[in-house]
N, C-alpha and C positions, 0 to 999 in steps of 0.2 A: 503494500502499499504506501501512495506515496501522497505528501497531503504539504501544499505551501499554503501560504497568508502575504500576500501581497500590500501595503499598508502606507500611510503618510507620503502623500505622493498626488498626483492633478489623477483625475481616474477619467478618460471617457469612455460611456462606455456604448456611444449610437446607438441608445433608449429614450426615454422621454425622464430615464430615472436614474439618481445623482450616485456616487457611491466614494465614499471615506476609504475602504477596503474590500476588497473579494479572498473568497477560499476557495483552492482550486483541489479537489483530491483525483486523483488515479485517470489522469487528465480532464476532468470533466470540473466547468464552473460550478460549486454548491451550492454555493451562499454572494450575494452582495448585497453590502449594505453599510452601516455605519462601522466605527469602528470599535468599539467596542463591545455590538453583539456578535462581532467576526471572533475578535480576539477573546470569546468566551468560548468559541467553538475550537478554542488550541489542544489538540493534547498532546504526550511526551516525547513524537517523534515530529510534530508539525515543523518544518521550516516557514518561520519568518522573515521573509524579505520585506527591509524599508529602503520604498522607494527613496528616501535623501531628497524629496522635491521636483525627483522626474515623471516621467509623464507614462501612464498604461493606459493601453486600448489596444482595439481587435486588430490581431496580426492583418495584416494586409494581403486581399485577396487579386489574382493577378488576370483581368479581363480578356487579357488576348496579346498573348506572345507563342516565342514559337521556342520551348526550351530545348529541344532537342539540337535546333538548327545552332544557338546560342552554345552546345557543344564543338557540334561542329567548328563553327568558326573562332572555338579557341583552339583548332588543331592549325586554322589557316595562316597564310601572311596577312599580318594587318597593313592598310594602304592607309588608315584614314589619314597619316601625316603627308601623304605624297598631294608635290605640292603641284608637279606636270607631270608629263607622259617621261620623261630621264629620272625622276625619281621613282616610278614606279618600276624602272628597269632594273636600277640601281637596286631598289630594293630586294625586289627577285629573286633577282644574282647572288646577293650578299647572301641571302634564304640556303641557294642550293651549295653553296660553297661552304657555308659554315656548319648546315649540317649534311653535306658528300651525299644528296640525294645521287641517287644512282641514275643511270641512264635510261630514258622510254620511260617515267615515271613520271607521274603528274606531280606538277606542282602547283599550289591554285593559294591566290591570294584573295581577300575581302574588305569592301571598305573602301572600295575608291568613290568617287562622285565627283564628274564631270560635270556638273555648275560652279566645282570651286577648285576647278584644275588650270592652269593658264590660259590651256587650249579652249576650254568651255566649248568640249566634247569631247565621246568615247573616243580612247583608242582605237585602234585597229589588230589584225592580226602579224602586220607589219611591225610594230609597236614591240608585240608579245614574240615575232623571231628573235627580237634584239636580245631577246633573255633568254633567248637556249632556243634550238632547231634539233636537239638531242631529246629534250623533255617535253612531254606535253602539259603547257601552261593554259592556265584559265585565271581569269579575276570573274569576281562576281561585286554588281552596284553594290551601294552601301543600304538601296531602298530592299534591295532581294530579287527585282523582279527582269532583272540583265545582267547578258556577261560577256566578256569576251575571250576568245580562245586563240590559240595560234594556228600556223600552219598543219606542225604535226599532228594538235588534238584534230583539229578538220577530218583530217584523214583518218585517223583511229576513230570519228564517229563517221563516214563515210556523209559529210557532208559534203560540194560541191555543186557544181551549176546547176546539175538536174533535182536540185535538193526543191520541193516547192514548198512556200510557207502555210503551216500547220494553221487549222483554224483557228482566230482567239492570239496569235505571235506575229513572229516576222524575225527574216534570218537577213541582218543588212548585207550588201553586194559593195561590189565594186565598181562606180560608177559609170554609168553607162554600159553595163554587162552584167550578165548574170552569175559572176561570180562569186561567192562569198567572202567577207572580208572580215570572218573572224568574230563579226557582233551577233549577235541573238538578244531575242525581250521576249515576256511572258511565256505562251506554251512554250513555243522554241525553246526557248532555255531550260524548261524547267522537264522536259523530257528530255533533255540531252544530259546539262551538266551536274543539275541538282537533285537527278539522279544517277550519279555516279559515288558510290563508295571505293574511298583510295584508303579508308582505315582498317584497324581489325576491330574487333571486339572489346582488348582490352584497353585498346587506347580511347577506345568510345567511352570507358566505364573509368577510363581515370578523367579522362575531360568533365564525364557529367559531373563527379564529384564537385569539381569546382565552380561548375555551373551553379548546382545546384547550395553551395555555399555564398556564391553571387546573389541569387535571388533572397538566400537565408538575409546574408546584410544591409538591400533595401525593405526586411521588416516583411516580405511576401512568406507566409504560410500555405496557398495553393495556386500553383500555375500553372500553365498552359498549354500544352505543345498544339498550336493552331492549326494545324496542316498536316499531319503525322503522315510519314509514308514508312517503305516496309524499313527502309534503315533505323529508324528512328523507331517504330514498331518493337523491333528483333533487342533494340538497347532496352530497353522499359519493361519491356517483358522477361528476360533474362534480369534486370535487375529487382523487378517482383518476384519474380521465382526466387530470387536470393533474401528477398526481404531487405534491400538494400538502400531501396529510397526511403528520404528523412521529409521534404515535404511532399502532400497530397499532388496528385499531375493525372490534368484532367484531359485528356489528347479528343480531336475531332478528327474524320477519318471521310476522304473523297468519296464518294457513293457509290467510289467502281474497284474499294480497296480490298483485295482479294485475300489476307492475311486472315487468320484462324484468329477472330479475336472477342468472339461472345463470352468467351470466362470473365473478360473485360465491361462489358458491355452494363453501365448506369449505374454499377456497384463496385465500390473499391475493391481491390484485391492486392492486398498489404501497400497502398495509398496510390494504387494504380486504375484509374477506368476509362471509360472511351463515354462520350457524354450524348454524341450524336457526329451530326455529316459538316464536310465545311467544305465553301467552294467560295472559287474567285469569279465575279463577276468583270474586272477590268484591272489596269495597273497603278500608275502612284500619277500625279499631277505634277510633282518635281524631276520625272521621267518622260511629261508629254502621253502618258500609255493611258493614263485614267482619262474613263468613259464619260463625255460634259456635253450638253445639252447646248451649249454654243460654241463656235469653234475656239480655239489660244491665243491667245493674243500675236498679233503677225504672221496670224496663219489664215491663208482666205476661209478653206473649208474645215481644214481636220480640225476633227473632236477625241482624238482617239477609237479607242474601237471596244466591242463589248468580246468576251469571252467565249460567249455561251449564245446558240440562238435563243427565239421566245420557247422554240417547244423543247431545248433542250433543257431551258431553265425548268420547264413546268415539268417538265419529267422528274427533277430533279428535288422540284415544291412533294411531288406525289409522291415520290418513292419515301421524305422526311414524312410525309402527315399518316402514310399508309402504315407506317414500319415504326407512329408515337415518336419520333428520337426531332431534339431542333436542332437544327438548320441555323449555321452559321455562315455569312455570305458579304466580302470582302466589296465594297461598295466604297469608291474612294471619287467618280465625281456622279453629276447630278443625275447624268445621262443610266448610269449604272444603278443610280435608288430608282428612278422610275422606271428602270426594266425590271428590278426587284419587286417593286410597291405593287407595280400593273399583273405580271404575271401571278404573282404570290394571291392576289382579290379573283385574279379569273378561278385559280383552284380551288379557293376557297368557295364561289360563289355554283363552277361547276360542279361539285363532288358535295356541296352541303356540308361542309365539314365546320365543326361547333369549337374543338381546341388544335389551335395555331401550336402548341410546344413550345413556347416562349423562343419564337426566331431571333436571330440577332444579325441586324446591318454591322459589320464593323469597320470601324473607320468612320463612317458615315459624315465623313468630311463636309458635300457639299450639296448635302441634303437639306430643301427649303423647309420655310414654315410650313407649306402647303403639304410638304410629302410627311412633312413628322406628325401632321393629324392623320394620316391617311395610317401610319406608323402607329398609333394608341387604338385606332378599328381590328388592325390585326394582331394587336399585345405584344408587337414589333418590338425590342431595346434597341436603341442602339447606344454602340458601345466609340465613344467617340475619342480621339488621337490629339488633342489637344498642343501635346507638346512638338507637334508640325511649324504650332504658330513660331517656338522660341528657332529649333533648327532646319526652319526651310521657310519660315515666310516672307521672306526678302526672294528668294526662288519663285515660290507663289502667286507674290505679285507682281516679278516679270514674266508668267506662264499665261497667269489667268487675271490680272488687272486688279479691277476694285473689289469683284468675286470675294478676291484671299479677304477682303474685310468682316465675308462672313462666313466662314468657315467654319465648323463645328461649333451648334450652336444649340448651347449647353446650357442657357438663360430659358432661352423657349422652350426647350425640352420640359424642362422644369413648371414651366409657366400652363403647360399643357396638363404635368399631371401627369408628364412619361416618366419610367423607372428606364436611366440610363447609368453609364458604367465610362468610366475613362482609363485609358491602356497605353502602355507602352513600345508595344510591337516587338520587344527583341526577339533577334538580332538589330534589326534596323537603330534604336538608340540602346542605350542600358537599360534595364530593367529596375530604373530609379521612379520608383512610385509617389516622393515626396515632392519628385520636379514633377510630374506628367502635374500632379495638384496645383504646386504654386504655377504651372503655366495655366493651367483650367483659371485659377483665380487672377492672373496678371495678364495673361491673355499679349507679352509682347514681345520683340520679334531679339535677334544678336542685338542690331542698333537699339532697342530701347522703343521701337517704335508700338502703339498696342494697335492693334489688328482686330477690332467690334468690342467696344468700349462698353455699349449693351449687354453683350452676353457675356460676361463673366458675371461666373456665379462667387456662390460663399464660399469660405474655407470648409463649416461644417459640408454644404452639401457637395463641394467635392469630396470632401472625407465619405460619405457616404456611398459619392461612386466607387471609392477603393473595399469596402468592406461591406457593409448591408444589402445594397445594390447589387453588391457583384455574387454574394452569395446568393442573391433571388437568383441574378442568372444562370448560375451554373445548378436551380432546384433545391439548396443550401441554406435557405434563411431560415431553419429552423434549426442549425446546426453550427450556424458560422455566420459571424458578420458583426455583432457583439457581443458583449459583455452583459450576459445575463443567464439565471441558474439553468441548469442545465446542458450549456452551450458546450461545444468544444474549447477548450481552451487555450488557443490558438492566438497568442500575447504579441503586440512589440513595446518594449521599454524606450520611449525615445526621450533625449537631455533635455528639448523644449515643451511645451505647450501649443502645440501647430495654433490654435481658437485664442494664443494669450498674448502671439508677438506680432510683428508688423510683416502684413500679408507680402511684401519681400525680403522677405528671410527666412519662407519659410524652405526651402527646397539646400539649406543651409543647417538645420537641423541634423542633428547625429540620429542613427539608429545605435541603440546601446546593447540591447540582445534582441533574439528572436526564439520564441516562443514556441514549442510546434506539441501541441497534444498536453500541454505540461510538464515538459520537456524542453530546458533550452540548447539547441541545433545552433546557432550562433553568439557571440559575444563579443562586442569591440575591443 
C-alpha cells in the first residue's frame, strides 16, 4: 500500500472545489479537502509531502502529438540550426564521418525549414548528392509533411521519370522535365521515406525511454501517437508486453491499418491503447499544402489540395461510425475543414446516426465561426494548435495574409460552449504544454506581434484545454483531468501558480515533478 499527503501549496483542482491538501492512496486520489481533515487521515506509513508554496495540479494530457515519431526523430540528424544549403551538407557530412556510417546505409536528417533557410526554398537531390553519393540520404521538413532524398535514394525507391504523383501527394520535378528532383510531399513522402525503418527495435526502445522522459519533463502524464504505423505499433506493442511504459499512450490508426491491434482497442493494456482512427485531409499552411477555400497570397489560383476525394472521406467516416470508433481528422486549411464537415453531415443524415463518438478536428487552424457552429451540432471537438502563431505566424502572414489574424479561434469556440483542446503536435515542436498555454493566452509571434487579440483566452480556460477537456476528448473525464476523489493520481508540481503570475511569464514556469498513478516518474 502506498499513501501520500500533499499540503502547503497552491492546489489547482480544475473543478469548482478548492483544496488545501489531498490524500493519494494506491495511485488514486482518495480525499480532497482542508489540511486538518486530511492530516487526520494520516497513517503510520503515510508519506507527507510539504509543497512549500509550490503549485500542484492535474498532470497534462497531450491532446495530439506523435510520440513514436519523437522517438525516431531522436535517432535522426537535427538540422534545426541549418541556415542554408551549405549548413545542411556540412552537418550531414560530419554525422557520417563522426559515426562511421557504412556505405549504402541511410543517413536521415530532420527539422530543416525552407522558410528560414537563406535560399528560401527546398533543397534538391543535387544538394544532398554533395553529402554523399554512396549513402542514401533523406531529410524531413520541420512540419513532417515533406522531404528530400538524394539520387541514390531515388534509385533505391524506384522513383524515376515514369513515377506518377499519387492522389494527395506530389513528387518534385526538374524544371521542364518529368525527372524527379528529390523533393516529395504529403502522400508521396509518407508512402516512401516515412514508412522506412532503418533502426533496430533495441535502438527504438532506448530512444523511447528518452522520449518518454522528455514528455514527463513537460508535465505530461498521458501522451498520444497521432498516426500509428507498423514501426510504431511494433515498438509500443513490445514495450506494453514487457510492461515498460510509464505514461499512458493513446494511439490512432489509419483505417487501413493491418497489424493485429484488437488487444489494445479502447482499453489500456499496460498503459497502451488504441483510441480510434486518424486520417489526414490536407498538409500545412507554412508549406502551402494545406487545402484552402481561397488561393494563397501571391498565387493566382493555387489553394493547396485535398488528400481524399469526398467519396473516400465518407467511406472513412462510415467505417468509424459503424465500428463505434472515434475519428481524428487533420485539417489545417478551411477547405479541408469544410470538406470534413460537409461529408460528416452527409453521412450522419444518410445513415440516421445519433452518436458521432466525439470526432476531433486536429489543428482546426483556419476553421471559421460558421464551421465552429457546425462542429457544435456534430459534437465534434476542435483541437487547436496555437503554438503556430508563435513559431510560424510570420510565415502564415506571408502565405495567407490577413487570414493569419483569424487562426485558432479559441475564444469563439469557448463562446459557443464547444469543448476544445490544444496540442503541440510534437515532433513539429517540443511537447511543451505550458508553452502552448502561453501561446493560447498571448497569441504573439516571434517578433511580438499579436495575431487575433479578440481570440485570446484566459489562463484557466487554456489549462482546461490540456487537463479536463483533453480527458473528455479521450472519454477519460471520469478518471483524469482534475483533482477529484476517485480519479487517478496523475499530477504535476510547478514552481509557480500559472493563475497568479503575469500571463507573459507562463512559458517560464518550471516543471518540478511529474507523478503518474501516485508514482513520481520525473523530478527536476
